[in-house]
Backbone as numpy.savetxt, mean C-alpha at the origin, in Angstrom:
# Nx Ny Nz CAx CAy CAz Cx Cy Cz
-10.19 14.65 -8.01 -9.71 13.39 -8.11 -10.00 13.04 -6.66
-10.11 11.87 -6.72 -10.31 11.24 -5.35 -9.24 10.11 -5.22
-8.65 9.77 -3.92 -7.77 9.18 -3.44 -8.21 8.34 -2.40
-8.12 6.85 -1.92 -8.33 6.28 -0.88 -7.04 5.66 -0.57
-6.53 5.87 0.44 -4.71 5.87 1.12 -4.96 4.77 2.56
-4.88 3.09 2.48 -5.18 2.46 3.40 -3.43 2.49 4.10
-3.94 2.92 5.13 -2.87 2.63 6.35 -1.89 4.15 6.26
-2.53 5.18 6.74 -1.97 6.63 6.70 -1.35 6.99 7.81
-1.73 6.79 9.02 -1.45 7.18 10.11 0.16 7.63 10.28
1.13 6.94 9.27 2.44 7.55 9.40 3.57 7.10 8.02
4.40 7.44 8.38 5.05 6.99 7.16 4.56 7.19 5.84
4.81 5.99 5.02 4.80 6.32 3.56 3.39 6.97 3.34
2.34 6.13 3.79 0.75 6.40 3.97 0.65 7.41 4.20
1.04 8.26 5.24 0.83 9.77 5.44 1.51 10.57 4.90
2.65 10.28 3.92 2.91 11.35 2.83 2.04 11.16 1.89
1.66 10.21 1.73 1.19 9.82 0.21 -0.22 10.80 0.62
-1.04 10.94 1.81 -2.21 11.72 1.87 -1.52 13.46 1.66
-0.32 13.46 2.29 -0.07 15.16 2.02 0.19 15.48 0.88
0.69 14.19 0.06 1.03 14.68 -1.60 0.10 14.81 -2.51
-1.19 14.08 -2.11 -2.13 14.39 -3.07 -3.42 15.39 -2.47
-3.11 15.64 -1.23 -3.91 17.03 -1.08 -3.05 17.88 -1.46
-2.07 17.98 -1.63 -1.13 18.94 -2.17 -1.71 19.06 -3.46
-1.83 18.05 -4.32 -2.20 18.18 -5.77 -3.36 18.40 -5.88
-4.53 18.90 -4.99 -5.70 18.90 -5.28 -6.59 18.03 -5.08
-6.23 16.86 -4.90 -7.20 15.50 -4.72 -8.04 15.47 -3.60
-9.03 14.79 -3.42 -9.85 14.26 -2.14 -9.72 12.92 -1.62
-9.32 12.75 -0.59 -8.32 11.83 -0.21 -9.25 11.36 1.24
-9.55 9.53 1.01 -10.07 9.25 2.35 -9.06 8.54 2.68
-8.34 8.72 3.83 -7.56 8.12 4.70 -7.90 7.24 5.81
-7.35 5.85 5.70 -7.19 5.02 6.60 -6.38 5.08 8.09
-6.91 4.90 9.23 -5.95 4.76 10.58 -6.57 3.55 11.43
-5.66 3.03 12.14 -6.27 2.28 13.21 -6.25 2.94 14.30
-6.21 4.05 14.60 -6.89 4.64 15.75 -6.92 6.09 16.01
-7.57 6.55 16.58 -7.95 7.91 16.70 -6.65 8.78 17.22
-6.71 10.05 17.23 -5.71 11.26 17.53 -4.13 10.89 16.78
-4.30 10.06 15.64 -3.18 10.40 15.03 -2.44 12.08 14.54
-1.62 12.04 15.23 -1.11 13.87 14.88 -0.93 14.16 13.57
0.02 13.28 12.91 0.27 13.64 11.58 -1.19 13.82 10.55
-2.14 12.76 10.88 -3.12 13.12 10.15 -4.04 14.50 10.59
-3.92 14.57 11.78 -4.91 15.89 12.34 -4.32 17.25 11.92
-2.53 17.08 12.01 -2.12 18.04 10.95 -2.58 18.75 9.61
-2.79 17.73 9.03 -3.32 17.63 7.66 -4.96 17.93 7.33
-5.80 17.69 8.54 -7.29 18.07 8.65 -7.39 19.16 7.54
-8.42 18.63 6.69 -9.28 19.78 5.98 -10.12 19.59 5.42
-10.79 20.47 4.48 -12.08 19.68 3.82 -12.26 18.76 2.72
-11.07 18.74 2.11 -10.98 17.48 1.13 -10.45 16.28 1.86
-10.30 16.13 2.94 -9.54 15.11 4.07 -11.13 14.34 4.99
-10.72 12.97 4.56 -12.04 12.32 5.59 -11.04 11.17 5.86
-11.02 11.12 7.22 -10.54 10.03 8.12 -11.19 8.71 8.37
-11.15 7.65 8.41 -12.08 6.42 8.70 -10.83 5.80 9.75
-11.30 5.24 10.74 -10.58 4.55 11.78 -11.05 3.19 11.65
-9.60 1.98 10.85 -10.28 0.72 10.43 -8.97 -0.06 10.87
-8.91 -1.03 11.19 -7.69 -1.85 11.46 -7.93 -2.72 10.39
-6.95 -2.74 9.33 -7.23 -3.60 8.35 -7.16 -5.20 8.55
-6.86 -5.64 9.82 -7.00 -7.11 9.77 -8.46 -7.83 10.67
-9.24 -6.40 10.80 -10.36 -6.72 11.08 -11.46 -7.31 10.49
-12.08 -8.33 10.21 -12.91 -8.82 9.60 -14.13 -7.45 8.86
-14.38 -6.66 9.94 -15.30 -5.29 9.34 -14.90 -4.41 8.77
-13.14 -4.38 7.89 -12.27 -3.07 7.68 -13.07 -3.03 6.53
-13.01 -3.99 5.77 -13.36 -3.74 4.23 -14.79 -2.92 4.13
-15.79 -3.03 4.82 -17.10 -2.71 4.69 -17.03 -1.29 5.24
-16.17 -1.15 6.47 -16.28 0.12 6.97 -15.39 1.03 5.97
-14.40 1.16 5.66 -13.70 1.79 4.38 -14.56 1.87 3.17
-15.22 0.80 3.35 -16.37 1.24 1.54 -17.23 1.88 2.08
-17.69 1.91 3.17 -18.76 2.88 3.62 -18.14 4.49 3.68
-17.31 4.38 4.07 -16.46 5.84 4.33 -16.08 6.07 3.11
-15.68 5.98 1.84 -15.52 5.95 0.35 -16.84 6.56 -0.08
-17.43 6.12 -0.20 -19.03 6.82 -0.51 -19.33 6.01 -1.75
-20.20 6.84 -2.41 -20.86 6.31 -4.06 -19.60 6.86 -5.13
-19.15 7.70 -4.73 -18.18 8.70 -5.89 -17.28 7.67 -6.10
-16.73 7.79 -7.62 -15.71 6.46 -7.75 -14.43 7.03 -7.32
-13.43 6.36 -6.88 -11.85 6.21 -6.92 -10.87 6.60 -8.07
-10.41 7.49 -8.41 -9.30 7.37 -9.21 -8.18 6.47 -8.61
-8.12 6.74 -7.65 -6.77 5.59 -7.25 -7.18 5.17 -5.73
-6.80 3.77 -5.61 -6.67 3.01 -4.06 -5.25 2.64 -3.88
-4.75 2.99 -3.30 -3.33 2.66 -2.69 -3.47 1.85 -1.28
-3.03 0.78 -0.86 -2.84 0.30 0.07 -1.39 0.26 0.63
-0.92 1.02 1.89 0.32 1.12 2.41 0.36 0.21 3.33
-0.59 -0.08 3.99 -0.25 -0.42 5.53 0.66 -1.80 5.54
1.40 -2.14 6.54 2.03 -3.10 6.82 3.08 -3.35 7.83
3.66 -4.64 8.21 4.39 -4.71 9.58 5.83 -5.35 8.82
6.72 -5.25 9.54 8.20 -5.77 9.05 8.26 -7.21 9.53
7.87 -7.29 10.91 7.68 -8.95 11.87 9.48 -9.04 11.80
9.35 -10.52 12.30 11.13 -10.61 12.94 12.11 -10.57 11.67
12.74 -9.52 11.72 13.69 -9.43 10.51 14.94 -10.72 10.65
15.39 -10.83 11.95 16.39 -11.73 12.23 16.32 -13.04 12.18
15.52 -13.74 12.27 15.03 -14.60 12.35 14.45 -15.71 11.12
15.35 -16.65 10.70 14.88 -17.19 9.78 13.76 -17.92 9.72
13.17 -17.84 8.96 11.55 -18.25 8.92 10.97 -19.65 9.74
11.81 -20.81 9.35 11.76 -21.97 9.68 11.71 -22.00 11.45
12.71 -20.81 11.96 12.25 -20.66 13.28 11.49 -20.01 14.31
10.56 -19.42 13.09 9.57 -18.43 13.81 8.39 -19.56 14.20
7.51 -19.13 15.26 6.38 -19.66 15.70 5.23 -19.61 14.05
4.54 -20.56 14.13 3.41 -20.74 13.08 2.40 -18.99 13.36
2.54 -18.74 14.63 1.47 -17.39 14.77 2.25 -16.47 14.34
3.74 -16.34 14.58 4.58 -14.96 14.03 4.32 -14.86 12.61
4.73 -16.32 12.05 4.74 -16.10 10.73 3.50 -15.42 9.81
2.30 -16.08 10.22 0.92 -16.12 9.54 0.65 -14.58 9.98
0.77 -13.86 11.37 0.60 -12.68 11.50 1.46 -11.54 10.46
2.58 -11.96 10.01 2.81 -11.01 8.94 2.41 -11.31 7.57
1.90 -12.55 7.01 0.93 -12.86 5.90 0.06 -12.34 6.04
-0.62 -12.36 7.25 -2.24 -12.05 7.03 -1.91 -10.50 7.01
-1.41 -9.52 7.53 -1.27 -8.18 7.32 -0.75 -7.63 6.13
0.50 -8.03 5.63 0.73 -7.60 4.52 0.70 -8.06 2.85
-0.30 -9.76 2.99 -0.83 -10.27 1.73 -2.08 -10.18 1.79
-2.64 -10.71 2.68 -4.16 -11.05 3.00 -4.87 -9.81 3.03
-4.55 -9.00 4.06 -5.44 -7.93 4.26 -5.55 -6.65 3.19
-4.45 -6.59 2.73 -4.49 -5.87 1.61 -5.72 -6.18 0.09
-4.96 -7.44 0.26 -6.24 -8.25 -0.82 -7.87 -8.20 -0.41
-8.03 -8.36 0.79 -9.68 -8.31 1.16 -9.90 -6.78 0.97
-9.27 -5.60 1.09 -9.69 -4.29 0.77 -9.91 -4.17 -0.66
-8.94 -4.57 -1.18 -9.04 -4.18 -2.88 -9.98 -4.73 -3.67
-10.38 -6.46 -3.27 -11.51 -6.96 -3.59 -12.71 -6.17 -3.35
-12.81 -5.44 -1.90 -13.84 -5.36 -1.64 -14.20 -3.66 -2.14
-13.21 -3.45 -2.73 -13.31 -2.37 -3.23 -13.29 -1.99 -4.62
-13.21 -2.87 -5.12 -12.71 -2.85 -6.44 -14.13 -2.51 -7.37
-15.15 -2.67 -7.25 -15.97 -2.00 -7.83 -16.36 -0.63 -7.68
-15.69 0.23 -6.58 -15.75 1.67 -6.61 -14.64 2.11 -7.18
-13.73 1.66 -7.50 -12.43 2.40 -8.58 -12.87 2.57 -9.99
-12.59 4.00 -10.48 -13.55 3.84 -11.83 -12.78 3.43 -12.94
-13.35 3.05 -13.93 -12.59 2.00 -15.28 -11.16 2.67 -15.36
-11.04 3.71 -15.61 -9.94 4.05 -15.62 -8.86 4.40 -14.42
-9.14 3.73 -13.30 -8.42 4.57 -12.32 -7.25 3.22 -11.91
-6.74 3.48 -10.81 -5.75 2.60 -10.65 -5.56 2.02 -9.11
-5.28 0.67 -9.02 -5.19 0.00 -7.50 -3.60 -0.29 -7.47
-3.33 0.32 -6.12 -1.53 0.13 -6.26 -1.79 -0.48 -4.30
-0.38 -0.98 -4.45 -0.50 -1.64 -3.01 1.34 -1.40 -2.65
1.82 -0.96 -1.75 2.98 -1.05 -1.35 3.65 -2.18 -0.94
4.43 -2.55 -1.74 5.06 -3.93 -1.80 6.69 -3.68 -1.73
7.27 -4.23 -1.96 9.08 -3.87 -1.54 10.00 -4.78 -2.56
11.03 -4.27 -3.29 12.13 -5.11 -3.71 12.38 -6.36 -2.87
12.29 -6.37 -1.91 12.53 -7.55 -0.92 11.71 -8.74 -1.30
10.63 -8.32 -1.66 9.81 -9.19 -2.01 9.67 -9.97 -3.88
11.03 -9.30 -4.28 11.68 -9.73 -5.76 11.95 -11.23 -5.14
11.62 -12.18 -6.15 11.96 -13.66 -5.97 13.15 -13.71 -7.05
13.55 -12.89 -7.88 14.45 -12.98 -8.97 15.61 -12.03 -8.72
15.01 -11.09 -7.84 16.27 -10.35 -7.10 16.91 -10.48 -5.60
16.59 -11.55 -5.21 16.86 -12.16 -3.79 18.14 -12.64 -3.69
19.22 -12.20 -3.90 20.55 -12.20 -3.89 21.48 -12.66 -2.48
20.71 -12.12 -1.24 21.35 -11.68 -0.33 20.21 -12.95 1.38
19.42 -12.85 0.91 18.46 -13.79 1.94 18.24 -12.56 2.96
17.62 -13.43 4.07 17.51 -12.20 5.41 16.03 -12.01 5.16
15.56 -11.10 6.13 14.26 -10.64 6.19 13.19 -11.65 5.66
13.47 -13.14 6.17 12.81 -14.04 5.35 11.00 -13.98 5.39
10.22 -13.74 6.38 9.01 -13.46 6.48 8.57 -12.55 5.97
9.29 -11.47 6.09 8.99 -9.70 5.47 8.89 -10.24 3.61
9.83 -10.79 3.18 10.05 -11.12 1.91 8.87 -11.93 1.37
8.64 -13.31 2.28 7.75 -13.82 1.83 6.28 -13.26 1.63
5.96 -12.18 2.92 4.53 -11.82 2.84 4.64 -10.86 1.44
5.26 -9.92 0.75 5.69 -9.11 -0.17 5.50 -10.03 -1.51
6.10 -11.00 -1.24 6.15 -11.88 -2.73 4.65 -12.45 -2.58
4.05 -13.05 -1.27 2.85 -13.38 -1.80 1.75 -12.13 -2.20
1.97 -11.13 -1.78 1.05 -9.61 -1.99 1.20 -9.34 -3.64
2.41 -9.86 -3.91 2.64 -8.98 -5.27 1.88 -10.61 -6.37
1.97 -11.46 -5.71 1.21 -13.01 -6.18 -0.26 -12.47 -6.24
-0.61 -12.24 -5.18 -2.17 -12.08 -5.20 -2.39 -10.65 -6.15
-1.99 -9.80 -6.06 -2.22 -8.57 -7.03 -2.18 -9.29 -8.48
-1.31 -10.18 -8.86 -1.11 -10.46 -10.47 -2.57 -11.48 -10.32
-2.88 -12.03 -9.45 -4.43 -13.54 -9.18 -5.16 -12.01 -9.47
-5.60 -11.01 -8.83 -6.60 -9.77 -9.07 -6.37 -9.45 -10.35
-5.71 -9.23 -10.82 -5.57 -8.46 -12.52 -5.92 -9.28 -13.28
-5.60 -10.81 -13.06 -6.29 -12.01 -14.03 -7.59 -11.91 -13.69
-8.30 -11.73 -12.54 -9.78 -11.70 -12.40 -10.60 -10.65 -12.94
-9.63 -9.24 -13.16 -10.20 -8.00 -13.71 -9.43 -7.65 -14.54
-9.45 -8.39 -15.84 -9.03 -7.86 -17.08 -9.13 -6.41 -17.29
-8.40 -5.65 -17.65 -8.49 -4.12 -18.47 -8.29 -3.20 -16.92
-7.82 -3.55 -15.64 -7.67 -2.71 -14.68 -6.03 -2.64 -14.73
-6.00 -1.24 -14.12 -4.52 -0.79 -13.79 -3.85 -1.27 -12.47
-3.35 -2.33 -12.03 -2.70 -2.74 -11.06 -1.20 -2.86 -10.63
-1.05 -1.94 -9.77 0.38 -1.59 -9.41 1.29 -2.08 -7.83
1.93 -3.28 -7.94 2.94 -3.09 -7.00 3.73 -2.25 -6.58
3.97 -1.75 -5.71 5.09 -0.36 -5.90 6.28 -0.48 -4.69
7.32 -0.71 -5.18 8.49 -0.39 -4.29 8.42 1.18 -4.05
8.60 1.49 -2.64 8.85 2.78 -2.70 10.13 3.61 -2.20
11.13 2.33 -2.46 12.92 3.03 -2.01 12.79 2.44 -0.48
13.82 3.01 -0.34 14.39 2.92 1.15 14.18 3.75 1.92
13.03 4.15 2.52 12.59 5.48 3.15 12.75 5.35 4.51
12.72 6.47 5.32 13.08 6.70 6.65 11.97 6.56 7.50
11.59 5.64 7.62 10.07 5.19 8.64 10.40 4.30 9.66
9.61 4.09 10.77 9.77 3.29 11.74 10.18 2.17 11.27
9.95 1.50 10.33 10.24 0.35 10.04 11.79 0.22 9.43
11.93 1.45 8.34 13.33 1.36 8.03 14.78 1.81 8.78
14.30 2.92 9.54 15.48 4.15 10.73 15.49 4.89 9.76
16.18 6.02 10.36 16.94 6.98 10.22 17.88 7.41 9.12
18.79 5.93 8.67 19.79 5.59 7.89 19.14 5.31 6.31
18.01 5.07 6.06 17.70 5.30 4.90 17.53 6.54 4.29
17.54 5.94 2.58 17.92 7.09 1.77 17.17 8.11 1.53
15.70 7.72 1.49 14.35 8.85 1.04 13.83 8.97 2.32
13.23 10.56 1.92 12.36 10.84 3.25 11.28 10.24 2.61
9.78 10.42 3.81 8.61 9.73 2.84 7.90 10.76 2.20
8.32 11.90 2.09 7.60 12.96 1.26 8.03 12.51 -0.11
9.75 12.61 0.08 10.31 12.36 -1.44 9.88 10.87 -2.11
9.81 10.13 -1.44 9.10 8.62 -1.96 7.52 8.60 -2.00
6.67 9.44 -1.78 5.57 9.74 -2.13 5.36 10.37 -3.11
6.20 11.78 -3.36 6.20 12.40 -4.49 6.48 11.61 -5.68
7.56 10.66 -5.41 7.93 9.42 -6.47 6.80 8.50 -6.87
6.38 8.14 -6.15 5.26 7.04 -6.26 4.06 7.75 -6.91
3.38 8.78 -6.64 2.25 9.62 -7.10 2.80 10.10 -8.86
3.94 10.62 -8.97 4.59 10.84 -10.47 4.35 9.36 -10.99
4.85 8.28 -10.40 5.12 6.85 -11.14 3.51 6.32 -11.73
2.76 6.43 -10.54 0.97 6.31 -11.05 0.43 6.86 -11.89
0.76 8.10 -11.86 0.15 9.21 -12.87 0.72 8.67 -14.32
1.81 8.49 -14.42 2.43 8.11 -15.77 1.99 6.79 -16.23
1.63 5.73 -15.33 0.78 4.52 -15.54 -0.63 4.50 -15.63
-1.20 5.42 -15.16 -3.01 5.55 -15.00 -3.67 5.10 -16.22
-4.45 4.30 -16.04 -5.17 3.91 -17.02 -4.90 2.79 -18.02
-3.42 2.54 -17.84 -2.71 0.97 -18.28 -3.02 -0.11 -17.95
-3.74 -1.19 -18.76 -4.48 -1.96 -18.24 -3.02 -3.00 -17.87
-3.44 -3.92 -16.73 -2.21 -5.42 -16.29 -2.03 -4.93 -15.21
-1.13 -6.02 -14.64 -0.23 -5.25 -13.44 1.03 -5.43 -13.31
1.84 -4.46 -12.84 3.35 -4.04 -12.87 3.73 -4.07 -11.45
5.06 -4.30 -11.51 5.84 -4.00 -10.04 6.82 -2.81 -10.51
6.76 -1.77 -10.11 7.45 -0.71 -10.11 8.24 0.06 -9.08
9.24 0.72 -9.18 9.64 1.09 -7.95 9.08 2.50 -8.12
9.61 3.21 -6.90 8.96 4.96 -7.00 9.46 6.08 -8.18
10.39 5.53 -8.88 10.85 6.20 -9.78 10.20 5.76 -11.10
9.25 5.10 -11.28 8.72 4.28 -12.33 9.10 3.36 -13.16
10.30 2.57 -12.61 11.37 1.73 -13.27 10.32 0.19 -12.87
10.69 -0.65 -14.04 10.28 -2.19 -13.61 11.16 -2.82 -12.21
10.65 -3.42 -11.56 11.34 -4.27 -10.45 11.17 -5.65 -10.89
11.88 -6.40 -10.94 12.11 -7.85 -11.23 11.18 -8.77 -10.19
10.29 -9.24 -10.97 9.03 -10.26 -9.84 10.02 -10.94 -9.21
């Protein structure tokens, strides 16, 4: 089995690489820079690391070259940014608002579209979204630009699913995870989240259509 994990230098992405390696998979992992200690600690024959910033125009082609011709069983896009969590969207500069949307929504779509033909017919395409991207579940407000970016990601995944009927496509809420983005007070370790994500994706594998799930495999309100 072969997986591509985009955005694997730390946090959930790094934990997903470790989880799939432990499950015996071959993994291609992307990172923005060389020398990531976490990936270096995992280095083994079944892991290939490629340096690619998802916001670069050349990133999809570089990732595709690293993947090679052998089909992927799983493509999971984990890279993302929080942006300004405190400022209402209307008070942000256009540049600050756009940069979060580019990284969290447009960049994942570009990579997924570029690699779509590398995913096996029974394979899975997934992207790390967030329950904060749920429009129906938003009862508290806040985190405006982050919410908007994840809602946009979910919409683009649905659009991709319409263009590619029969594919298994998953927007994945990873839970509240102890990462640099969420802080140490979060309820899940990255590895706990990764284990749940891997189990949820395995249970969904081969099922056509686009769904929004959490790390326990439960449906999330769009």
